[in-house]
N, C-alpha and C positions, 0 to 999 in steps of 0.2 A: 489204482484201487478205486472202486466205485463205492460210495457210501450213500445209502438212502436217507433222505431227510423228509419226513412227512410235511414239514413246513412249506415245501415247494412242490407238493403233489396236489394237483388240481382236484382229483377225486377225494383225497383225504380231507381237503379243505371243504368241499361240498358236503361231505359226510359230517364234519364237525359243525358246520353252519346249520345243517338240518337237525342235528342233535340239540343244538342250542335253541333253535326255533320251536322244536317239538317239546322241549322240556320247560320252556319259559311260558308265562301266562300269555294268552293270545292278545297281542297288542301291536302297535306300530312303533318301531324303534329306529333311532337315528343310525345311519350307516356307521358312523364313528364308534358308537356304543357297541354295535355288533362286532366290529373289527377288534375292539379292545377285549371284549369277552372271549372271542375266538382265540386271541393270543394266549389268554390264561387257560383255555381248554388245551391248547397245543403245548404250553409250557407250564404245567402245574407247579413246578419247582420255583417259578417266579412269583407265585401268589404271595409268599411272605414279604415281598418287596412293596406290596401295596400299603398305603396308609389306610388301615382298617377303621371304619366307624366304630364308636364305642360299643354299639349294640351287638356287633358280630366279631369283636376283637378276639374273643375266646377261640374262634375257629382257626386263627392263624397257625396255631401249633400243629394242626392236622396236616399241614403242608410243608413243614420244615423237614427237609431230607438231608441225609449225609452228603457231604461234598463229593461231587462227581466231576472230575476234570473233563470228561467227554461231553458233558451237558452244560458246561459253563458258558454263560452269555456275557460277554464283556461290555457290549453296548446295546441294551434292550431297545432304546429309541431307534437306533439305526436298523436293527433287525425288524422292528415293527414297520419302519418305512419301507424296507425291502419286501415285506409281506403284502403291502398294499396292492400290488399288481395281481398277485395270485388270488387274494381275497376278493377283489373287484371282479375278476374274471369268473370266480366261483359264483358270486352273487348274480352276475349277468347270466350265467348258465341256469341258475335256479329261476330267474325271471323268464328266460326263454322257454323253460319247461312248464311255466305256469305254477310253480311251487311258491314263489313270492310274487306279490303284486308288481307288475312291470311299471305302471304309472307312478306308483309310490316310490319305487326304486329310482326312477329317473329324477324324482323330486328330492332324493337324498334320504329316503326312509326305507325300512325293510319291514314288510308285513307278510306273514305266512298266509297263503290262500287256503281254501277248503279242499284243494286238490289232494286226493289221497296218495300216500306213498305206496310203492309196490310192497307187498307183504314181506318179502325177504329183507328189504331195506328197513322197513319199520321194525322188524324183529332184531336186526343187527343194531339199530339205534337203542332199542330197549336193553339188549345185552350189554352194550358199552356203558350205558347209564347205570346199569346194575353193578358193573365192575368198579365204578368210582362214584358212588352216590354222594359222598361229601363234596367232591368237586362240582358235580352237576347242581347240587343244592346251593352251594355258595354262588356259583356263576349265574345260574338260571333263575334264582329266586332272590338272593340277597344283593348281589352286585348289580343286577339288571334293574333293580328298583331305585338305585341311587340316582340323583340328578346327574346329568352329563357335564354341565358347566358349573362354574363357580369354584371357590376354594375347597369346598367339600364334595365336589363333583367327581365323577369317575375319571375324567381326563386328568385332573390335578392329582388325584389319589394314585393313579397308575404311573404318572410321569412319562407316559409314552408319546404324548402329543403336546405341543406347545400350547399354553393357555394364555399367553400375554394379551392376545387380541380378542379373547372371548368376552361376550357380554355376560355379566354375572347376574 
C-alpha cells in the first residue's frame, strides 16, 4: 500500500517555504527558524505543543484538534531531524532558481529575493493562505518574530532542536 506524505515531497516543501516567505515580513531569517516554522505549517496539530509566549497564548486553542491516530507523531524531534534533508534540498532549489538569496543561504540564512513568482504559483499560495489564515498569521507573524535562541526562543519553545550549546 502506498501512502502519500507531504512531509517528504520536495514540491510540497518548496510550496510551504514559499508560502512562509511570502507571508512573512521581508527580512533575513536563520535557516533553523525557517525549518521550525515549516514544521508547524506541515503539522498544525503540533502547534499546541509549543510553549506559547503570554502575548499569544490565547491563540493556542485555535489549533487543538480531536485525537487522530493516523496523524499521531510519537517523536517530533526525530521527525524534525528526518525532515532536514528535504527542507535543505527545497531551500537549495529555491536558491538555484533565484527565489532566495544564494549567498545568504550558504551563510546559513534565508532571504527572499525580489524575483517574481509565476502567477499560477502566487495565486495558489494566496488560496492556501486564505484557507488557513489563523495558522499563517501565527507562524508568519507571531512565531517568526520570536528570538531563535535563549530560554524564550523558538528553539526552546518548540523543543525540536537541542539548545544546550546555544549562546543565550
